[in-house]
C-alpha positions, 0 to 999 in steps of 0.5 A: 499483540504482533508476532512476525519473527521468521516473516518476510514482507515486501512494503511498496512505497515502503520509506514514506508516508503510511509506508514508513509506519508499516515498515517500522511496525513489521520490523518492530515486531520481528519481520524482515522487510524490504521496503521499495521507493523510488526517488528519495535516497535520504528517507531510505537511508533514515530507514535502513540505518535505524533497522539495520539488521531486518530492514533493506530499501530497494530502489527502483520504478517497480511499474517496469516489468523488470523492475518489480522482478527484480524487487520480489527476487530481492527479498527471496535473495536476502532473506530465503523466502517472502510472506506478506505484500503490502501494495502501498507505493502510489502517486496522487495529483490533478486531472480536470475533466475535459482537459484531455491530459492523456499523460497525466492520466497514463501516468497514474494508471502506470503508478497506482494499478499497473506496479500493483500488477506486476509486483502481486502477479509475480509474487504470486506465481513464486508462491504457488510454485513453492506452496507459501501461504501468503498473505497481500494487503492493497492499499486503495482510498476511499476515492475509489469508493465514491469518486473524487472531484478533480481526481478521476484518475486516481479514484479509478484506479483505487477503485480497480484496486478493490475490484483486484483484491476481491477478485484474488480472494475469490481465486487464491483463497482456496490456495492459502493466499490471502488478499483484503485492501485497506481504503485510508481517506484524508491522511497527514502526510506530506502526500496531501500537501497541496490540499492541506496549504492555506486553510485547506487542512482546516477545512477538511479537518472539519469534514470528518467526524472524529475531529482530527485528520489521521496519522499514518500510523493510524493507518498502519496499524489496520494493515499490520492487522490484516497482514498478520495471523490475527486475521486469518478468516478475513478475505477479500475486504475493504477495511476502511480507516478515514475517522467516518468520513466516508461511510460505505454500506 
């Protein structure tokens, strides 16, 4: 169905969870992939060992300007070009209204929004120079559409990513660069270990119309679709993948 032969992709946060599944699908369908990560060396090593010929891993904090540039430059140096950018990396934690935890707020903005901007803008600067008709897929969240109690900082970053995607579409589509967004709901990954604790997972499951919590691969396939030529006329869209838990008009 998908053919990414000759294409190179960056997948941020690409060694675990949703990003891991995206990296695997792209590699298995012919793409060369650079999967970035920040700290888990074992996960990165396992991915690299499984796909030694067409996946490279890149360690670093991409919310730092020089690191974000190095990630993009590494993709060009290793594979000669870059065609697809998947902005998946992000964090999730708690922030209670009235707690005035400025550092928690700033850390969320840095990791979930600043990193997306830095990697994207540097990538776009190179694409505009070399004429690449690239694809950008940003990973947002249902929290960015409806808000989320006790996670306002997370919701704010994910809402901003949605608006950023639409703005990129308007500006860059006439130049051949297509941007779209996927907005997952609850996903069965280690990121949600805390809310899943105890009977939390079962309570969450009951709120989802399809009767289960989607797996990471079920989010990865829509991301890959938007990065493919099959989505050639899709631009600036927010693809909701949440089992029906949030129905957005």
